[in-house]
KEKE-3310 file (N, C-alpha, C; in steps of 0.2 Angstrom, whole numbers, plus 5000, padded with zeros to 4 digits):
npx = (5000:4995:4982:4982:4982:4971:4954:4944:4933:4937:4945:4962:4964:4954:4959:4971:4967:4960:4971:4978:4970:4970:4983:4983:4974:4982:4993:4986:4980:4991:4999:5011:5027:5043:5051:5044:5038:5025:5016:5005:4992:4981:4964:4948:4946:4949:4962:4973:4983:4997:5008:5025:5027:5034:5038:5044:5058:5063:5069:5071:5074:5088:5094:5093:5089)
npy = (4968:4978:4977:4984:4997:5001:5003:4996:4987:4980:4965:4959:4950:4955:4967:4964:4957:4968:4976:4967:4966:4979:4980:4971:4977:4988:4981:4974:4984:4989:4999:4998:5001:5003:5002:5009:5015:5012:5020:5017:5022:5021:5024:5027:5013:5010:5008:5020:5028:5037:5051:5052:5051:5057:5046:5037:5030:5029:5015:5006:5011:5017:5005:4996:5002)
npz = (5066:5057:5061:5073:5069:5063:5061:5075:5071:5060:5056:5056:5045:5036:5034:5028:5017:5010:5006:4999:4988:4983:4979:4969:4960:4956:4949:4939:4932:4926:4932:4937:4933:4928:4939:4949:4965:4976:4990:5003:5014:5028:5030:5037:5036:5023:5010:5004:4991:4994:4990:4991:5005:5021:5029:5021:5012:4997:4987:4977:4964:4966:4970:4960:4948)
capx = (5002:4990:4976:4982:4983:4965:4948:4943:4928:4940:4950:4969:4963:4951:4963:4976:4963:4959:4977:4980:4965:4973:4989:4981:4971:4988:4996:4981:4979:4997:5002:5018:5031:5050:5053:5040:5036:5019:5014:4997:4990:4974:4959:4942:4946:4951:4969:4973:4989:5001:5014:5031:5027:5040:5041:5045:5064:5063:5075:5071:5078:5093:5098:5090:5088)
capy = (4975:4982:4977:4989:5004:5002:5002:4989:4983:4976:4960:4960:4946:4959:4973:4960:4956:4974:4978:4963:4968:4985:4979:4967:4982:4991:4976:4973:4991:4992:5005:4996:5001:5006:5001:5014:5013:5015:5019:5018:5024:5018:5029:5024:5007:5010:5010:5025:5030:5043:5052:5054:5052:5057:5040:5031:5031:5025:5012:5002:5014:5017:4999:4992:5006)
capz = (5066:5054:5065:5079:5066:5059:5066:5079:5068:5055:5058:5052:5039:5032:5031:5023:5010:5006:5004:4993:4982:4981:4975:4962:4956:4953:4945:4933:4929:4922:4935:4939:4928:4929:4947:4953:4971:4978:4997:5005:5020:5029:5033:5038:5034:5016:5009:4999:4989:4996:4986:4994:5012:5024:5033:5016:5008:4990:4986:4971:4958:4969:4970:4954:4941)
cpx = (4997:4983:4976:4982:4976:4960:4947:4938:4932:4945:4956:4968:4960:4955:4968:4972:4962:4966:4979:4976:4968:4980:4988:4978:4977:4992:4992:4979:4985:5000:5009:5023:5038:5052:5049:5038:5030:5018:5007:4997:4982:4969:4952:4941:4948:4958:4969:4981:4991:5006:5019:5030:5034:5043:5044:5052:5063:5070:5076:5075:5086:5097:5097:5090:5095)
cpy = (4979:4983:4984:4996:5005:5003:4995:4985:4979:4972:4962:4956:4951:4964:4970:4960:4962:4976:4973:4964:4975:4985:4976:4972:4986:4987:4975:4979:4994:4997:5004:4996:5005:5007:5007:5010:5016:5014:5020:5018:5021:5023:5027:5017:5005:5012:5015:5027:5036:5044:5055:5055:5053:5051:5035:5034:5027:5022:5008:5004:5014:5011:4995:4996:5008)
cpz = (5063:5057:5070:5075:5063:5064:5068:5075:5062:5058:5054:5046:5034:5029:5026:5016:5006:5003:4998:4987:4979:4977:4968:4958:4952:4947:4938:4929:4925:4925:4936:4934:4931:4936:4951:4959:4973:4986:4998:5013:5021:5032:5032:5035:5027:5015:5003:4997:4991:4992:4991:5002:5015:5027:5028:5012:5002:4989:4980:4965:4960:4969:4964:4948:4939)
residu = (MET:LEU:PHE:ARG:MET:ALA:HIS:ASP:GLU:LEU:THR:GLU:ARG:GLU:LEU:LEU:ASN:LYS:LEU:GLN:GLN:LYS:ILE:LYS:ASP:TYR:ILE:ASP:GLY:GLY:LYS:LEU:THR:SER:LEU:GLU:GLU:PHE:THR:PHE:GLU:ILE:GLU:ASP:GLY:GLU:PHE:PHE:GLU:THR:LYS:ASN:PRO:ARG:TRP:TRP:ASN:LYS:THR:LEU:ARG:LEU:MET:TYR:GLY)
# end
C-alpha cells in the first residue's frame, strides 16, 4: 500500500525501513509521552510529521487516557 502512494523509485521495503527509522527516532528522542499520537505523511520519499490532519481521528487518549 505504501508503495503505491510514494515515488516509483522507492520500493515498499525501503519506505517501510524509512518509516521504521522515523518511529525509532521518536521513541529514542523521548517524544512519546502521555498517549500522544503522531501522524506522518510522505513527500519526495521522506516522512514528515503532520499536526492534526483532517484524515486522522485521535483515539488513544479517548480510550485509554
